[in-house]
C-alpha positions as CSV (number, residue, x, y, z in Angstrom):
1,M,81.0,106.2,67.1
2,Q,81.1,103.2,69.4
3,S,83.2,103.7,72.5
4,K,86.2,101.5,73.3
5,F,84.5,100.2,76.4
6,S,81.3,99.2,74.5
7,Q,83.5,97.5,71.9
8,F,85.4,95.7,74.7
9,K,82.1,94.5,76.3
10,Q,80.9,93.0,73.1
11,N,84.1,91.0,72.7
12,A,84.8,90.2,76.4
13,H,83.6,86.6,76.0
14,L,86.5,85.9,73.5
15,P,90.1,84.8,74.3
16,L,92.4,87.8,75.0
17,K,94.2,87.4,71.7
18,K,90.9,87.7,69.8
19,I,89.8,90.7,71.9
20,L,93.1,92.5,70.9
21,Q,92.6,91.6,67.2
22,R,88.9,92.8,67.2
23,M,89.7,96.0,68.9
24,H,92.9,96.7,66.8
25,L,94.9,97.3,70.0
26,T,98.2,96.1,71.4
27,D,98.3,94.5,74.8
28,E,99.8,97.6,76.3
29,E,97.1,99.8,74.8
30,L,94.3,97.7,76.1
31,Y,95.9,97.4,79.5
32,E,96.1,101.2,79.9
33,L,92.4,101.4,78.9
34,M,91.5,98.7,81.4
35,R,93.4,100.5,84.2
36,T,91.3,103.6,83.5
37,W,88.1,101.6,83.4
38,K,89.1,99.9,86.7
39,R,89.5,103.2,88.4
40,Q,86.0,104.1,87.1
41,G,84.6,101.0,88.7
42,L,83.7,99.4,85.4
43,M,85.9,96.3,85.5
44,E,84.2,94.1,88.2
45,P,82.7,91.7,85.7
46,Y,85.9,91.4,83.8
47,L,88.5,91.0,86.5
48,E,89.7,87.6,85.1
49,I,90.5,89.3,81.8
50,Y,92.2,92.2,83.6
51,E,94.3,89.8,85.6
52,E,95.3,87.8,82.5
53,L,96.3,91.0,80.6
54,F,98.2,92.3,83.7
55,N,100.3,89.1,83.7
56,V,100.9,89.3,79.9
57,V,102.0,93.0,80.1
58,R,104.1,92.4,83.3
59,K,106.0,89.5,81.7
60,K,106.5,91.6,78.5
61,R,107.9,94.5,80.5
62,I,110.2,92.3,82.6
63,R,111.5,90.8,79.4
64,T,112.0,94.2,77.8
65,Q,113.8,95.5,80.9
66,A,116.0,92.5,81.0
67,E,116.9,93.0,77.4
68,R,117.7,96.7,78.1
69,Q,119.9,95.7,81.0
70,K,121.8,93.2,79.0
71,Q,122.4,95.7,76.2
72,L,123.6,98.2,78.8
73,F,125.9,95.6,80.4
74,D,127.3,94.6,76.9
75,N,128.0,98.3,76.1
76,Y,129.8,98.7,79.5
77,K,132.0,95.7,78.7
78,L,132.9,97.0,75.3
79,L,133.9,100.4,76.7
80,R,135.9,98.7,79.5
81,K,137.8,96.6,76.9
82,Q,138.5,99.8,75.0
83,G,140.3,101.2,78.1
84,E,137.7,103.9,78.9
85,S,137.8,105.3,82.5
86,V,134.9,104.9,84.9
87,E,134.0,108.5,84.6
88,N,133.9,108.4,80.8
89,I,131.8,105.2,80.8
90,A,129.4,106.7,83.3
91,L,129.0,109.8,81.0
92,T,128.6,107.7,77.9
93,L,126.0,105.3,79.4
94,K,124.4,108.1,81.4
95,K,124.8,106.1,84.6
96,S,126.4,106.9,88.0
97,S,129.9,105.8,88.8
98,D,128.4,103.5,91.5
99,K,126.5,101.7,88.7
100,I,129.7,101.2,86.7
101,H,131.4,99.8,89.8
102,H,128.5,97.4,90.2
103,F,129.0,96.3,86.6
104,D,132.7,95.7,87.5
105,L,131.6,93.3,90.2
106,R,129.1,91.6,88.0
107,W,131.6,91.1,85.2
108,Y,134.2,89.8,87.6
109,Q,131.7,87.3,89.0
110,E,130.6,86.3,85.4
111,L,134.3,85.6,84.4
112,L,134.9,83.8,87.7
113,D,132.0,81.5,87.1
114,M,133.4,80.7,83.7
115,G,136.5,79.2,85.5
116,M,139.0,81.9,84.5
117,D,141.9,82.6,86.8
118,I,142.7,86.0,88.3
119,G,145.3,86.9,85.8
120,A,143.0,86.1,82.8
121,I,140.1,88.0,84.4
122,R,142.2,91.1,84.8
123,E,143.4,91.0,81.3
124,S,139.9,90.4,79.9
125,M,138.5,93.3,81.9
126,G,141.4,95.6,80.8
127,L,141.9,97.1,84.3
128,S,145.1,98.5,85.7
129,S,146.7,96.9,88.8
130,D,145.3,99.6,91.1
131,E,141.8,99.3,89.6
132,F,141.8,95.5,89.8
133,N,143.1,95.4,93.4
134,A,140.3,97.9,94.3
135,L,137.8,95.6,92.6
136,L,139.0,92.6,94.5
137,D,138.7,94.5,97.8
138,K,135.1,95.4,96.9
139,Y,134.3,91.9,95.9
140,E,135.6,90.4,99.1
141,E,133.8,93.1,101.2
142,K,130.6,92.2,99.3
143,R,131.1,88.5,100.1
144,R,131.8,89.3,103.7
145,L,128.6,91.4,104.1
146,R,126.6,88.7,102.3
147,R,128.0,86.0,104.7
148,Q,127.3,88.2,107.7
149,S,123.7,88.8,106.5
150,L,123.0,85.1,105.9
151,K,124.5,84.3,109.3
152,K,122.2,86.8,111.0
153,Q,119.2,85.5,109.1
154,K,119.9,81.9,110.0
155,T,120.4,82.9,113.7
156,A,117.1,84.8,113.7
157,N,115.3,81.9,112.1
158,A,116.8,79.5,114.6
159,I,115.8,81.7,117.6
160,Y,112.3,81.9,116.1
161,A,112.1,78.1,115.8
162,M,113.3,77.5,119.3
163,K,110.8,80.0,120.7
164,H,107.9,77.8,119.3
165,L,109.1,74.2,118.9
166,G,109.2,73.3,122.6
167,R,105.7,74.5,123.2
168,I,104.4,72.9,119.9
169,K,105.8,69.5,120.8
170,K,103.7,69.4,124.0
171,E,100.6,70.3,121.9
172,F,100.7,67.1,120.0
173,S,99.4,65.2,123.0
174,D,97.5,68.0,124.7
175,P,96.2,70.6,122.1
176,H,95.6,73.8,123.9
177,D,97.5,76.9,122.7
178,Y,98.3,76.5,119.0
179,L,96.1,76.1,115.9
180,I,97.1,75.5,112.3
181,F,95.1,77.3,109.6
182,D,95.2,77.6,105.9
183,L,93.3,79.9,103.5
184,E,92.5,79.8,99.8
185,G,91.5,83.1,98.1
186,T,91.0,85.1,95.0
187,Q,93.0,88.1,93.9
188,S,91.9,91.4,92.3
189,P,90.1,91.8,94.7
190,D,91.5,89.7,97.5
191,E,88.7,87.5,98.9
192,L,88.6,84.5,101.1
193,I,87.0,81.4,99.4
194,E,88.1,78.6,101.8
195,I,89.4,78.2,105.3
196,A,90.4,75.2,107.4
197,V,91.6,75.1,111.0
198,I,93.0,72.1,113.0
199,D,94.6,71.8,116.4
200,M,97.9,70.2,117.0
201,G,96.2,66.8,117.6
202,G,94.9,66.9,114.0
203,H,91.3,67.5,115.0
204,V,89.3,69.5,112.5
205,L,87.9,72.6,114.0
206,M,86.8,74.4,110.8
207,N,86.7,73.4,107.2
208,T,84.4,75.4,104.9
209,L,84.1,77.2,101.7
210,V,83.4,80.9,101.9
211,K,81.1,82.7,99.5
212,P,82.9,85.5,97.6
213,S,81.2,88.6,96.2
214,N,83.1,88.3,92.9
215,P,83.7,85.5,90.4
216,I,86.7,83.2,91.0
217,G,89.4,83.6,88.3
218,W,90.1,80.6,86.2
219,R,93.7,80.4,87.5
220,I,92.5,80.0,91.1
221,T,90.0,77.3,90.0
222,E,92.8,75.6,88.1
223,L,95.1,75.7,91.2
224,T,92.5,74.7,93.8
225,G,89.7,73.0,92.0
226,I,87.2,75.5,93.6
227,T,84.6,76.7,91.1
228,D,82.1,79.5,91.3
229,E,79.4,76.9,91.7
230,M,81.2,75.4,94.7
231,A,81.9,78.7,96.4
232,A,78.3,79.8,95.9
233,Q,77.4,77.1,98.4
234,G,79.9,78.4,100.9
235,R,79.2,80.3,104.1
236,D,79.0,84.0,104.6
237,V,82.3,85.6,105.4
238,T,80.9,87.3,108.5
239,D,79.8,84.0,110.0
240,V,83.1,82.5,109.2
241,M,85.1,85.3,110.8
242,K,82.9,85.1,113.9
243,E,83.7,81.4,114.3
244,L,87.4,82.0,113.6
245,R,87.5,84.8,116.2
246,D,86.0,82.4,118.8
247,L,88.3,79.6,117.9
248,A,91.5,81.7,117.9
249,Q,90.7,83.8,121.0
250,G,93.9,84.0,123.0
251,K,95.7,81.4,121.0
252,T,98.6,81.3,118.5
253,I,97.5,80.4,115.0
254,M,100.0,79.2,112.4
255,S,100.1,78.9,108.6
256,W,102.8,78.2,106.1
257,G,104.1,81.7,105.5
258,T,101.8,84.5,106.5
259,D,102.1,87.2,103.8
260,Y,99.1,86.4,101.6
261,D,97.2,84.8,104.5
262,T,97.5,88.2,106.3
263,V,96.2,90.0,103.2
264,L,93.1,87.7,103.0
265,L,92.4,87.9,106.7
266,R,92.7,91.7,106.6
267,S,90.3,91.8,103.7
268,A,87.8,89.5,105.5
269,S,88.1,91.6,108.7
270,E,87.3,94.8,106.7
271,T,84.3,93.1,105.0
272,S,82.9,91.6,108.2
273,G,84.0,94.2,110.7
274,I,85.4,91.4,112.9
275,L,88.9,91.5,114.3
276,L,90.9,88.6,115.6
277,D,92.5,88.6,119.1
278,C,95.3,86.1,118.7
279,E,99.0,85.7,118.0
280,F,100.3,84.6,114.6
281,A,103.2,82.3,113.9
282,N,104.9,81.3,110.7
283,A,105.4,77.5,110.3
284,Q,107.6,78.1,107.3
285,K,110.0,80.3,109.3
286,I,110.1,77.6,112.0
287,H,111.1,75.0,109.4
288,M,113.7,77.3,108.0
289,G,115.2,77.8,111.4
290,V,115.3,74.0,112.0
291,E,116.9,73.3,108.6
292,G,119.2,76.4,108.6
293,L,117.6,77.8,105.5
294,T,117.7,81.4,104.3
295,N,115.4,81.1,101.3
296,Q,111.7,80.4,101.6
297,I,110.6,76.8,100.8
298,A,107.3,75.6,99.4
299,L,105.2,73.4,101.7
300,H,105.3,70.4,99.5
301,K,109.1,70.6,99.1
302,A,109.5,70.6,102.9
303,L,107.8,67.1,102.8
304,D,109.8,66.0,99.7
305,L,106.6,65.9,97.6
306,E,106.2,66.9,94.0
307,K,103.1,69.0,94.5
308,Q,100.3,69.9,96.9
309,S,96.5,70.1,96.4
310,H,96.1,73.8,97.5
311,R,93.0,72.9,99.4
312,A,92.9,74.4,102.9
313,L,92.4,71.2,105.0
314,D,95.0,69.2,103.0
315,D,97.6,72.0,103.5
316,C,96.8,72.2,107.2
317,Y,97.7,68.5,107.6
318,M,100.8,69.0,105.6
319,V,101.9,71.8,107.9
320,L,101.2,69.5,110.9
321,E,103.4,66.8,109.4
322,V,106.3,69.2,108.8
323,L,106.1,70.5,112.4
324,K,106.1,66.9,113.8
325,R,109.3,66.2,111.9
326,D,110.8,69.5,112.9
327,T,110.3,68.8,116.6
328,Q,112.4,65.6,116.2
329,V,115.4,67.6,115.0
330,P,117.8,68.5,117.8
331,M,118.7,72.2,117.9
332,E,121.5,73.9,119.7
333,E,120.5,76.4,122.3
């Protein structure tokens, strides 16, 4: 009898929907099989399919979880309207009392957003005066803590911005201590496929494709325009990391947000055995501090653009433009 993996290999060239039909499997069933094959080291040639299926299953699970949460919330509201106590609702729904109190706050906010006044909200929720007053106290405390958290975050971002902006402004005319870099990479596994570095005067210090050891997924090609054929002409990651180490030695290097860049650099360091001796700065956080933002902002939106190219050098120049604008904004000490 043909094994499932052999059957999968025979159909791997087909669209995912066709693969599922040919193998008579659900997306969840194939995903669990592929997870097993991945642990066995069999999935390297099929990572793009694995990534596509992962996203399909993840979205389906998120949707299912959201539906379950909505049903749970609807059941809670029905029991509340029937006058059930918190304790009884918790027992019926098999949830803690804290979860029920969380539902109280959620329902209160939902009714408040609908424009209902306090009296109508209390009547709709079916709470006693004592219960409703306790709810109002909890709601106001939650709002207070939220305001306090946002204020702390804004203050921290502003301090971070002021730490860098004065020094950055001087760098525009005399580039010395700061560099801007941007990376493009693949996922599953995380591999560097492009890097660009400029100084604060806009001079290009590095701009190269990097040869990955695995195929580039179609989503990355669609996002960046970088194909397997293009990346195959790129430089070896060890040579690139050597050059980056020399460029960044003793300097501060910045990108727009550092989370995924850090992942790619860590992967490149592990592959090449080369560590960087430099400081990292987050240009996005600097901009958030200048603008008083608490939510992250996409690079193109910081420049009021509709989109960005997602090519490393273009993004470097966009970061430079944002920083030039930010240094013109007065900030309170």
